[in-house]
Structures are given as C-alpha cells and as structure tokens.
C-alpha positions in Angstrom: 18.4 10.8 23.2 17.9 9.5 19.6 16.8 6.1 18.3 17.0 4.3 15.0 14.0 3.5 12.8 14.3 0.7 10.2 11.7 0.5 7.4 11.3 -2.1 4.7 9.8 -0.8 1.4 9.8 -1.3 -2.3 13.1 -0.1 -3.8 11.4 1.8 -6.6 9.1 3.6 -4.1 12.2 4.6 -2.0 14.0 5.9 -5.1 11.1 7.9 -6.3 10.5 9.5 -2.8 14.2 10.3 -2.5 14.1 12.1 -5.8 11.2 14.2 -4.5 13.0 14.9 -1.2 16.1 16.0 -3.1 14.0 18.4 -5.2 12.6 19.8 -1.9 16.1 20.1 -0.5 15.7 17.5 2.3 17.1 14.1 2.9 15.1 11.0 3.8 15.9 11.3 7.5 14.6 14.9 7.6 11.5 14.0 5.7 10.7 11.2 8.2 11.3 13.6 11.1 8.9 16.1 9.4 6.3 13.4 9.0 6.5 12.3 12.7 6.5 15.9 13.9 3.3 16.6 11.9 1.7 13.4 13.3 2.4 14.5 16.8 1.4 18.1 16.2 -2.0 17.2 14.6 -2.5 13.9 16.4 -3.5 12.4 13.1 -2.1 11.0 9.8 -1.5 14.1 7.6 -3.1 12.7 4.5 -6.4 11.0 3.3 -6.3 7.4 4.6 -9.3 6.3 2.5 -7.4 6.8 -0.7 -4.4 5.0 0.6 -6.4 2.1 1.9 -8.2 1.7 -1.4 -5.0 1.7 -3.3 -3.4 -0.8 -0.9 -6.4 -3.0 -1.0 -6.5 -3.0 -4.8 -2.8 -3.9 -4.9 -3.3 -6.8 -2.4 -6.3 -8.1 -4.4 -4.3 -8.0 -7.6 -1.6 -10.0 -5.9 -4.1 -12.4 -4.6 -5.6 -12.9 -8.1 -2.1 -13.3 -9.6 -1.3 -16.0 -7.0 -4.6 -17.8 -7.5 -4.0 -18.0 -11.2 -0.5 -19.5 -10.7 -0.4 -23.2 -11.4 2.1 -23.5 -8.5 -0.5 -22.4 -5.9 -1.4 -25.6 -3.9 -5.1 -25.2 -3.1 -7.9 -27.8 -2.9 -10.0 -28.3 -6.0 -12.6 -25.7 -6.4 -11.1 -23.3 -3.8 -9.3 -21.2 -6.4 -12.4 -20.6 -8.4 -14.4 -19.7 -5.3 -11.8 -17.2 -4.2 -11.5 -15.7 -7.7 -15.2 -15.2 -7.8 -15.3 -13.5 -4.4 -12.5 -11.1 -5.4 -14.2 -10.3 -8.7 -17.5 -9.6 -6.8 -15.8 -7.2 -4.4 -14.0 -5.4 -7.2 -17.3 -5.0 -9.1 -19.1 -3.7 -6.0 -16.3 -1.1 -5.5 -16.7 0.0 -9.1 -20.4 0.5 -8.6 -19.8 2.6 -5.5 -17.3 4.8 -7.2 -19.5 5.4 -10.3 
C-alpha cells in the first residue's frame, strides 16, 4: 500500500534541490524515499540538526526583526524596541559563543 505526502516549501529551495537530484540521477520522489529509508534504518535524522536549527533560528530572527521594523506592525508603544533589544542581545550572545 502507498500513501501521498504533501510538503510546502520555498519554490527556490525546491528548484535547487531538484537540480541536485537530477545531477545525481534521481527524482524528488526517489530522494524523499531514500531519506525516509535512511531515517528508519538509522532511527535518526541523517544530518547534523544543530547546524540546521541555528540556520532556521537565524532566519526566523531576521524575519522577526524585519517585521518589527515595519511601520505596518501594530504593536503597543515601546514593545517593538524591547523586542528588538532582546533579539539583538540573543544574536550577540550567539556570536560570542561561536567565537
């Protein structure tokens, strides 16, 4: 028995990945099956999650900063500045840890 998997993702990411798959001689469906098979076989995610989390968190923080700096963001007075300060502090702390 088979089932369908639907995934939403950035169009550019999909296009770039499909280019790599084509170079490797596989299609997207085969690549996803390979990934799932490896997860089941190893009972883990087959790549370093810490790097992925750091990149994802940095991306989300950038989006947050962008949204906070937008004049269309409807927040109470002073809240935006407090949130921006907090995000900047977290980013500075990460930079110290990596150095």
